[in-house]
PAMARLO-546897 format. One record per residue: residue in three letters; x, y, z of N, C-alpha, C in turn. Coordinates in steps of 0.1 Angstrom, whole numbers, plus 5000, padded with zeros to 4 digits. Each point is the difference from the previous one (the first is absolute). Last residue first. Example, Ala and Ser with C-alpha at 12.3 -4.5 7.8 and 13.67 -1.06 7.14 Angstrom:
# residues 2
SER512849785071500950115000499250115008/ALA500349434999499150125000500950125000/
# end
This chain:
# residues 469
ARG503855004951500449905010499950095013/TYR499450174956498649955006500549925012/ASP502050364968500449955014498949945008/GLY501050044943499750085011500649965013/GLY499849804954499449935011499950095012/ILE501350074952501149925007499549945013/ALA497250284973500549874991501049925007/ARG498250425019499249914999500249854994/PHE503050394999500049955013498849895002/LEU500350214958501349905001499949965014/ALA496750324990499749874992501249905004/LEU500750445017499149925006499649874995/GLU502950284976500749955012498949925009/ALA498250224962501049894997500749955011/ASP497550395008499049874996500849884997/ALA502450425003499549945014499249884999/ALA501250204960501149965007499849935013/GLU496750254978500149864994501149935006/ALA499150445014499049905003500249894994/GLU502950324986500349965014498849935006/VAL499250134956501349915001500249965011/ALA496950364997499449864995501149905001/ALA501450435007499149975012499449854997/LEU502550204965500949965010499249965014/GLN497650174963500749874996500849955011/ASP498350435003498949925002500649844996/ARG502850344991499950005015498749925003/SER501150064954500949935007499949995014/ARG496950254974499949864998501149945009/LEU500050455002498949955008499949854997/LEU503450234977500449995015498749935007/THR499550114955500849895001500349975014/ARG497450374990499349864997501049905003/ASP501950435000499349975014499149874997/ALA502750154965500749955011499249965012/ASP497750184962500649864996500849965012/LEU498650465003499049894999500549854998/VAL503050344996499549995013499049915002/PRO501350094956501049945007499749975014/LEU497150294975499849854997501149925006/PHE499650505003499349915011499949864997/ASP503950334979498550025000499649885011/THR505050255000499349904994498450025003/LEU503250305018500849944992499449894990/GLY498650315038499550034986501149934991/ALA499849965049500950094995499750044985/ARG497549675022499850135009500950104993/TYR500349564983499050064994499750155007/ARG503749735012500250054985498750084998/THR499949765040500850135001500250064988/ARG497649594998499350115008500850145002/ALA502149604982498950054991499350115007/LEU503049765027500750104991499050064990/ARG498549705032500450125006500650094990/ALA498649574985499050085003500350145007/THR503449674993499450064987498950105002/ASP501549775036501050104997499750064986/ALA497449655017499850115010500950104994/ASN500549594980498850094995499650115008/ALA503449695013500450084988499050114994/ALA499249735040500850085002500550094987/VAL497349624996499250115006500950125003/LEU501949604983499150074990499350125006/ARG502549725028500950084991499250084991/GLU497649685023500550125010500950094993/VAL498549634978499250084999500250125009/ALA502949625000500150084988498950114997/ILE500149715040501250084998500050104988/ARG496649675002499850125011501350084999/GLN500149604974499150104997499850125009/ARG502449645015500850074990499150114994/GLU497849745030501150075007500650074991/ARG496949694983499450135006500950085006/ALA501749594984499750094990499350145005/ASP501149665030501250034996499750124987/ALA496349745017500750115013501250074994/THR498149654973499250125000500650105009/ALA502049604999500350074987499150115000/LEU499349725035501350035001500450104989/ASN495849775001500150125005501450065004/THR499549604976499250114991500250135010/GLU501649595017500850054989499250144993/VAL497649775034501250085005500850054989/GLU496449744988499650145007501250075004/GLY500649574984499650094989499850145005/PHE500549645030501350044993499950114990/ALA496149805019500750105009501550054995/ARG497349684976499350125002500950105007/LEU501349555003500250074987499650154999/VAL499049735040501650054997500150064987/ALA495949835007500150115009501450064998/GLY498849614977499450114995500350135007/ARG501249585019500850044990499650114992/TYR497349835034501350065006500850054989/ALA496049794987499850125005501350075007/ALA500149554985499950104988499850125004/VAL500249685033501350024994499950104988/ALA496049875022500850095009501450024995/GLU497349694977499250144998500950105009/GLN501049555007500650044986499650154997/ALA498449815039501250025000500650054986/ARG495749855002500150115006501550045002/ALA499149584982499750114990500050135007/ARG500649665029501250014992499750114987/ALA496449875030501150075008501150014989/GLN496749744985499550135001501150095006/GLU500849554998500150054985499650165003/VAL499349755037501450024999500450064986/ARG495549855010500550145009501450024998/ALA498249644979499550104993500550145007/ARG500949575018500950034988499450134994/ASN497449855035501250075006501150014988/ARG495849804987499750135007501250065005/GLY499049564979501050094992499850165007/PHE497749585015499850024986500650124995/ASP500649765043499350134999499550044988/LEU502049595032499450014987499250145001/LEU502949925035500449874992499250004986/PRO502050365044499249974989500349864991/GLY501350085053500250064988499149964991/ALA501749965056498850004989500650074987/LEU501149805054500850024987498850004989/GLY500850065059499149954988500650054985/PRO500949905061500350064987499149964989/GLY498650055054500849904991500350084987/ALA496649995050501250054992500549914991/VAL495850095038500349954990501150084993/ILE497049945051501350044992500149924988/SER496450135043500149934988501350064993/LEU497149985054501250064990500149904986/ALA496849965040499750094989500950024989/ASP500749785044499449914988499750064989/GLY501750225039500949934991499549914989/THR497350475017500749885006500949924991/PHE496950384991501350035005500649905007/LEU495649974984500750044989501450025004/ARG496049875025501049914999501150054988/GLU496150235014500749995011501249904999/LEU496650084966500950125001500849985013/ALA498449604969499650075011500850115003/SER501049694969498650014996499350085013/ALA505150064977499349925011498450034998/VAL505650094980498949974996499149935011/LEU504650304987499349975010498649964994/GLY505150044975498750055002499549925014/LEU504550114961499649975013498650055004/SER503249864954498550045005500149975016/ALA503550044951499849965015498750055005/THR503249924952499150055005499749955015/ILE503750054955499749945012498950085006/THR501949934946499550095012499949905013/LEU501850014944500349945013499550095011/ARG499049954945500050095010500149915011/PRO501149894946499350005013500450095010/TYR500150144949500649905007499449985014/ARG499050334964499749884995500649895007/ALA500650465013498649955002499749874993/ALA504150244993499949935012498649955005/ILE500450274959500849864999499949925012/ALA498450455000499149914995500749864997/SER502550335022499149955009498949914992/ALA503550194974500649915012498949955007/THR498850344972500249894992500549875010/GLU499850445019498649944997500149874992/ALA503950265006499649945011498649925001/ASP501550264962500749885003499949925011/ALA497750424993499649884992500749895000/ALA501550375027498749955004499449884992/ALA503950254984500449895011498749935006/LEU499450344966500649874996500449915010/GLN498450425012498949914994500649874996/ALA503150335013499349915013498849934995/LEU502450254966500849875007499549955011/ALA497750364984499949914990500949875004/GLY500450405025498549945001499949874991/ALA503850284996500149925013498749925002/ILE499950304965500949884996500349915012/ASP497550415004499249904993501049884995/PRO501850345029499249925005499149914990/ARG505250184998498550044992499149905009/ARG504649965002499450095010498650034998/LEU502849754974499549915009499550095009/LEU502450184965498749984996499249915012/LEU504850104998499150115008498649984997/ASP503349754978499549935010499250115011/SER502750134963498649954994499549945013/PRO503450395005500249874998498449954996/LEU502950464991498749965007499949854998/GLY503750324987500149865004498649945008/ALA500050544999500849884991500249885008/ALA495950345018501050014989500949874999/PRO495350285016500849915005500949994987/ARG497750475011499949874993501049905004/GLY496850475021501549934994499749874994/PHE496750325015500249905008501449944997/ARG496950504999500749904994500549905009/PRO495550344996501149945008500849924990/PRO497450434981499749865004501249965008/ASN499450515007500349914987499649865005/PRO499150375031500350074986500149914989/GLY496949925045501550004995500050054987/ALA495849975023500950025009501550014997/ALA495749884976500450124997501150055011/VAL497749585004500750004986500650144997/LEU497549935040501249935000500650014987/GLY495950205004501050085007501349935001/ALA496449794977500550114994501150075007/ILE497949665022500949954990500550114993/GLU496550105029501249965007501249964991/VAL495750074983500650135003501449975007/PRO497349624986500850074989500750135005/ALA499249605036499050104993501050084988/LEU501149485016500150155006499050094991/GLY501149504993498850045008499950155006/THR503249744968500550035016498750025008/LEU499949894952500949915005500350035014/THR497050284976499649854999501049925008/ALA501350464993498949985010499349845002/LEU503350124967500749985014498849995010/ALA498850074956500449875000500649995014/ALA498450424990498849925002500649855002/ILE503250334989499750025016498649885002/ARG501950034956501049945009499350025015/ALA497650234966499849844999501049935010/SER500250464997498849975007499949835001/ARG503750214975500050015015498949965007/GLU499650014953500949895005500450015014/ALA497650374982498949875001501049885002/GLN502250424998499249995011499049865000/ILE502850094963500849975012499149985013/PRO497950154959500449835000500849985013/PRO498650474994499049905005500549874997/LEU503250364991499649975013498949905002/THR501950174958500849895005499449965015/ALA498450404975499449894995500949865005/VAL501650445006498949995010499149854996/THR503750144973500649985013498649975011/GLU499250164955500649864999500449965014/ALA498550444997498849914999500649854997/LEU503150365002499449995014498849894998/LEU502350094960500949925009499349985013/GLY497950284971499949874996501049885009/GLU500150485004498849955005499649864996/ALA503850224984500249995015498849945005/ARG499850114955501049875003500149985015/ALA497750394985499249884999500849885002/GLN502550395004498949995010499149884998/ASP503150134967500549935010499249995014/VAL498250214961500349854998500949945010/GLY499250464997498949935006500049844997/SER504550334997498849984994499049935009/VAL504250305018499849874994498650014992/LEU501450385024501349924997499749884992/GLY496950345020500350014985501349914996/ALA497750065044500950094997500350014987/ARG496749695013499750135002500950114997/VAL501349554997499150054989499450145002/ARG502749815034500850044989499250034987/SER497849855038500550145004500950034987/ALA498249574999498950115000500550155001/THR503049635008499850014986498950114998/VAL500949865044501250094995499750014984/ALA496949745022499850145005501350084994/VAL499749574989498850044993500150175006/THR503149705020500450044987498850054992/ASP499249875042500850115002500550044987/ARG497349625003499150145004501050115000/ALA502049584997499350034987499250145003/SER502149815036501150054991499350044989/ARG497349795028500550125006500950074991/VAL498849564990498950094996500250145005/ASN503149675011500250044986498850084996/GLU499949825043501050114999500350054985/GLU496949665008499650135007501050114998/ALA501049554987499150064991499650145005/ILE502749765028500850044990499150074988/ARG497949785038500750135004500850064989/GLU498049594991499050105000500550135006/ARG502849604997499650084987499150085000/ALA500949805043501150074994499950074985/SER496549725018500150105006501150114996/ALA499849574983499050094994499850135008/ALA502949675016500550054988499150114994/ARG498749775039500850095003500750084988/ALA497049634993499550115005500850115003/ALA502149594989499150084988499350115005/VAL501949755033501250074991499450064988/PHE497149755028500550125008500950084990/ASN498649574985499050114998500350135008/ARG503049655005500050034987498850114995/ALA500349805045501250084997499950064984/VAL496749685015499950135008501150104995/ASP500349584983498950064996499850145006/SER503149705017500750054989498650084991/VAL499049775042500950145003500750044987/LEU496949634994499350125009500950115000/THR501849594984499350064990499350135004/LEU502249735033501050064991499250094989/ARG497449735030500750135006500950064991/VAL498449604986498850105000500650135007/SER502849645001499850034985499150134999/ALA500549775041501250084997499850074987/ALA497149685012499650125006501150104999/GLU500749584981499050064993499450135008/PHE503349725021500550074990499050074989/GLY498549765037500750115006500650084989/ALA497849594988499150115004500850125007/ALA502649634990499550044988499050135002/ASP501649735037501250104993499450074988/LEU497349685020500050135008501250104994/ARG499249584982499250094995499950135008/ALA503349665010500250084988499050084996/ARG499349745036500950105003500550084989/ALA497049634995499450115006500950125004/ALA501649604980499450074992499150125006/ARG502649725026501050074994499050094988/GLU497849725029500350125006501050084992/ASP498349594982498950095002500650135009/ALA503049624995499850084987498950125000/ARG500549725037501350095000499950084985/LEU496849665009499850135008501150094999/ARG500649604976498850064995499850135009/GLY503549635002500150125000498950114995/PHE500549505010500450044989500150154995/LEU498749815044501249914996500450044986/ASP497250175040500150084986501449924994/PHE497349935041501449995001500650064986/ASP495450105031500549954986501450024998/TYR496449955043501050054996500349944987/SER496250075042500249934988501350064994/ALA496249965046501250054995500349934986/ASP495550085037500549944989501250064994/LEU496949965048501050094993500549894989/GLY495250025032501049954993500950084995/LEU495149855029501050114998501449944996/ARG494249845006501449984993500750145002/TYR495349695014500750135005501649974993/LEU494749754991501749995003500450155001/VAL494949685005500850164998501449975003/ARG495549664984501350025006500450144998/GLU495849614994500350125001501350055007/ARG498049564993499950064987500450144999/ASP501349545030499850155004499850064986/ILE499149485008501050124996499550115002/ARG499149445016499850135000501050104996/PRO499349494980500650085011499450145000/GLY496849634980501450044998500550095012/GLN496049645008500150114991501550045000/GLY497649695030500549934986500250114990/GLY499050035049498850034992500349954986/GLY502950025040499349914997499049994992/PRO501650445013500949895006499049894998/THR498950404968500149995015500649865004/GLY500150364953499649895007500149985015/SER500450334960499550035012499549895008/THR501850034954501150065009499450035014/ASP498849664955499550095010500950045011/PHE501649904949499549925009499350105013/GLY502550154959499549864997499449925010/PHE502250464996500549885007499649874996/GLN498350444986501349984996500649885004/GLU495650175011500349904989501349984996/THR498750305036500049865003500249904988/ALA502250515003498749934997500149865005/THR502850405020500249904990498449924999/ARG502850485019498649935002499949914987/ASN503950385024499649894989498949925005/TYR503050495010498849935005499849904988/THR504650305018499249944989498949915005/VAL503750445008499049915007499249944991/SER505450224998498549994995499249935011/SER505150274983499249935012498749984993/SER505750114987498449994998499349975011/GLY505050204977499349955012498650004994/GLU505249984977498650054999499349955013/LEU505050084972499549965011498550055002/ALA504549914964498650055002499649955012/PRO505350084984499049935002498550055002/ALA503450234964499949985015499149905004/ARG500650184955500949905004500249975016/GLU496850314979499749884995501149895003/ALA500450475009499349935012499549854994/GLN502450304971500749965011499449915010/SER497450184965500949894995501049965012/GLY497350375009499149874997501049904999/ARG501950424998499749945015499349904999/LEU500550204959501249935006499949955014/GLY496450234981500249884993501249925005/ALA499250465015499149915006500349844993/ARG502250344980500849975012499049935009/ALA498350134958501049924999500749955014/GLN496750335000499449874998501149904997/GLU501350455006499649925014499349884996/VAL501550244962501149965007499649925015/ARG496750214972500549884994501349935009/ALA498350435012499249915003500449864997/LEU502450354983500349985014499149895007/ALA499050174957501249924999500649965013/ALA496350304998499549874996501249914998/GLN501050445011499249945011499449854995/LEU502050284967501049955009499449935012/ASP497150184969500849894993500949955010/PRO497650395013499249874999500849884996/ALA502150465023499749954988499449844999/GLY501650345039498649974995499749954987/THR504450115020499149975011498749964996/LEU503650124969500249855006499149975011/ALA499550444979499849894991500149855007/ALA501550405022498549994998499649884992/ASP504650095003499449945013498650004999/VAL502050214963500349844999499649955016/LEU499550464995499249944990500249855000/ARG502750295027498749975004498949944991/LYS504650064985500049905012498750005005/LEU500950324968499849874995499949885010/ALA500750455013498849984995499849874994/PRO504150115020498949975010498649994994/ASP504949884980499050104997498949985009/GLN503849714994500350105010498950134998/LEU501749494983498450055003500350115010/ARG503649724985499650114991498750075003/ARG501749625024501050095002499750134991/GLN497249624998500050055011501050135003/TRP499949724960499050085001499950095013/TRP503549694994499950104990499150105001/ASP501649605027499250105005499950124989/ALA502849614994498749965001499050115005/ALA504150144972499949945012498549955000/PRO503050064955499150075008499949905013/LEU504650084970499049915002498750055008/GLY503350304969500149915010499049925001/SER501650244958500350065011500249915013/ALA498849984945501249985006500150095013/PRO495549764971500950115000501149985011/ALA496849634973500350065014501150104997/ALA497649694967500250155000500450065013/TYR500049544992500750064990500150145001/PHE499749645041499150084992500850074990/ALA501449525023500150145003499050074989/PRO500649515002500950055011499850145004/PRO496049714981501150034994501050075010/LEU496449625014500150144998501250044993/ALA496649535000501350075005500250144997/GLN495549685014500650104989501450065005/VAL498049525017500150145003500650084988/ALA499449515004498750064998500150165003/PRO503649695000499550034988498950074999/SER501849915042500750134992499649974986/ARG496649825040501449964994500550104991/PRO496750125043500149964986501349964994/GLN498549905051500550104992499949984985/VAL498849665030499650135006500350124993/THR498849494980501150085002499450125010/SER498749444981499650145006501250085002/CYS500049544984499150064993499750155003/GLY503249705020500450024988499050084992/ALA499149875044501150095000500450044985/LEU497049655007499450155003501150104999/LEU501349554998499250044988499450145003/LEU502249815036500950044988499450054988/ALA497349825035500750145003501050054989/PHE497949564997499150124997500550135002/GLY502649625011500050014987499150134996/ALA500349875044501350094995499850014986/LEU496749735019499850155004501250084994/ALA500449534996498950064993499650155000/ALA503049765028500650014988499050094991/ARG498649875042500850134999500750014987/MET497549625006499150114999500850145000/
# end
């Protein structure tokens, strides 16, 4: 019997695994192609750069009341309770019971007269009515000979890990969505301030041109051109204000705060916050910090353990049971020595003929494991592509921002020189108009590019997994 059990155990060990085998795991390239050359990001990359009090207020509000995050945390508690239940299954079970039983037996069940009297030739007298009082303790223990309960516990533990990673993924998405909308709203506010400044400058130009027209120094065409520039500048304000309102509404949905409060937080700072970029030699195993990849790996481990449990369910179960009880027909005799009843012994039970039910469960578990492998590999490939894309985008946005800053400086010099020449009467108003329009567009472009650069940094932060640990 021992040899047979050892053979079954070896067979089970060969059919099940606790961790996914290497062929099932998607291999990572050694490093990211587009990683720039500066340093390695710390695990607290986000926290060390979250210095804006307004943004921190919005993030804290979002994390406090987000329904999606609360639902994810509830799933964590469900998984934690499931793990406690799986652990309890491996412990001995002890149950207490008590009962009072009344039993009345029909005469016809005995086949003879049960009410006979001595010498009457009738059958023996039998008491047809009985009352039994019972008190008992029942204990049982499953030796888990083939590891079914251990596999169930491993699966429950992996599901708890997966639920935790899912909650971390929801948190990461929530934080990055709040930050990206905040950056866009702050950028819209900055662009609005630039547009308002340009409107004031255009009004001044109209006033100067009008005075020169009245003095007979220039023709009315210059005034018409100045008024056209003013109208063009004023027309840039509504779309920017609409963008700002839309971002504030999105933040109100994410955080639950009043739009009035959010508008004040958005307007509190002069520029969109910058978070910096991770850099060089960025190792590809940084992807393991991503909660979606870690969660997919945990789901794979859970599916593998469930397969082991399904395989173990096909083999016998060795249990030992014991029962200690008191049984008496009268209440006053219940606690006497004659009422004591003890039953104990081992038991071995297993399926003999189930018409393929257990085999079907094993095949189903293996199919789920294959699905988990495919999901894990897909998550790794998608994550690697996202990081590569966002690394390249962040680098391009930074280089674009530097170039546009130089462009704004050059256009500002050109506009200043054109205005000086116009006031000195060395040129007409057309060069001034062209220079002002070019400066206006470049300043607005710089504000937009700064927002895009900050957004690219946040997208990269999200792609490499943030600081969910």
